C-alpha positions, 0 to 999 in steps of 0.5 A: 345218477346213471353211473350209480344205476350202472354199477348197481346193475353190474352188482346185481348181474354179478350176484346172479352169475355167482349164484348160477355157478353154485350147484345145490343138492336140490338142483342136483335132485331135480336135474338127475330126475330130468336127465334120467331116461326113465322120465320119458315113461311118463309121456308114454304112459299118458299117451297109452291111457289116451288111446285106450280111453278113446277105444273104450269110448267107442263101445257105444258106437253102432257095430256093423257086421257083413258076411258073404257066403258063396257055396253049395247047399246040402239038402233042400231049401224050402220052396213054395212053387216051381220056378224051374230054378233048382240050383244048389249053388247059393249066395247068402249075404248076412248083415247085422247092426247092433247099437248098445243102449246099456252095457251093464256098466262095462264101459264105465268100469273099463275106463276106471280100470284104464285110469287106475292102471295108468296111475299105478304105472306112473307111481312105479316110475316115481319110485324108480326115480326117487332112488336117484336121490341116494346116488346124488347124496353119495356123489354130492357129499363126496365132493363136499367132503373132499373140498373140506379136506383140501381146505385143511391141507391148505391150512397145513401147507400155509404153516409149513410154507411159513416155517420153510421161509424161517428155516431158510433164513436161519440156515443162511445165518448158520442158525439151522441145519440144511436137513431142517430145510429138507425136512420142511420141503419133504413135508410140503411135498407130502401135503402136495401129494395128498392134495393131488390124490384128493383132486383126482378123486374129486374129478371122478366124483364130479364126472359121475355126478355130471353124467347123472344130472346131464350137466357139466359141473367141473367149474361149479361150486357146490353149495353146502346144505344146511343142517336139518334140525328136524328128524320127524318120523312121518314117512312120505315115500312114493312107494306109499302112493304106489300101494294106494294106486295098486289097491285102486286098480284091484278095486276097479277090476273087481267092479267087472264082477258086478258088470258080469251079472248085469243084462245087456240091452241094445237095438238090433237090425239084421238082414239076409239075402239069398240068391237064387232066392226061396222059390216064390214064383219068379223071384231070383233074390230073396231078402229077409229083414228084422229090427227090434230090441235085444236083451242078453244076460249071461248068468255064468258070472253068478257061479264065479261071483263068490270066488271072484270076491275072495280073490279080490280080498286076497289081492288086497291083503297081499298089497297090505302085507307088502306095504306093512313090510316096506314101512317096517323096513323103512322105520328100521333104516330110520332108527339106524340113521338116527343112531348114526346121527346122534353118534356123529353129534356126540363126536363133534362135541369134542372135535372143536376142543381137540382142534383148539388144543392141537393148535395150542400145542403146535404153537408151543412147539413153534415157539420152542423151535424158533427160540432153539429150545426144541427140535424140528421133528416135534414141530412137524409132528405137532403140525401133522397132528393139528392137521389131522384133527382139523381133517377129522372135524371136517370129516365128521361135519360132512358125515353128520350132514350127509347122515341127516340128508340120508335120513330125509331121503329114507323117510321121504320129503 
């Protein structure tokens, strides 16, 4: 029983390890976002919002101002007697305390503006990060395409290697020319050269993708994504959230127009200290204090109110035009990619049949050569054409898959 559990555990562990070594395109998207330096902007935006909101909340704290003046007084201070103190040098101290009771909604509106501005900044970052998907698509599917080409070269190489063994034996028995062996070896070297070219190109793609996602993937397998059968036309791009955030910001800023029309109510306390004081006998210092309710109303907002409303509408219309233009261009790209997908599907319908025919033709020439009824060059040409047919089929499969994922990237997931 323990042995069974042990082997079951080893099997599960091996499966998990194998899964961990397979990179998927969705993982690549996520890693690219997490690795991109711009992702740090989210935290900075959030911190800035917190500090700015904290400052806005302090608008209702008592505001205290103190002013001290030591100087020469021109003219005569009022007097109520004679104290013998006629100095023109005076110390004047001014103190004022203001406590806002109602600021006309300025603080509340300012907090809305801060929140809306923060959301717009985040949406802008999201748009920039979404652009990474296109880069990932190019590199990821580039690696998949090379892997498929390498598989087809491996099939061709197996056919050539099998024929080399046959031709060597025939040559040893005097039934084949030495040039036949050399032809086979030359073809094998040609396949080897193509393989090296693909392998170096693959390393280049892997290196760029590793840098983009911040992870060494030289030893990992690339999972082949599933074909997307759904090509819906619903657009869900982060740019749409950006436009919505920009509209919210404009509307929040427009509320400041209403605030400018409102009176401001608060409590006021003020005091004045004069030294030497106003002549009231023997006093050397005079103090005056006042406390009460302050009401302020600046009516200049009335003059600009109509124009400010028009400016708000113009700004909203600008955003609307930008969004319409974006959606138009996005739908145009979607239509282009849909046409490309349909073209790839039509091409693939014939690829299977072409590969079957090329394989049958090559097997026929193989039989002719083996029986001495056909030359080696016909067999080599048939083998090459079969390999090309397989390579083209693999190319079209990956191109279709990539086109479908690019379509999803264009419309947004």
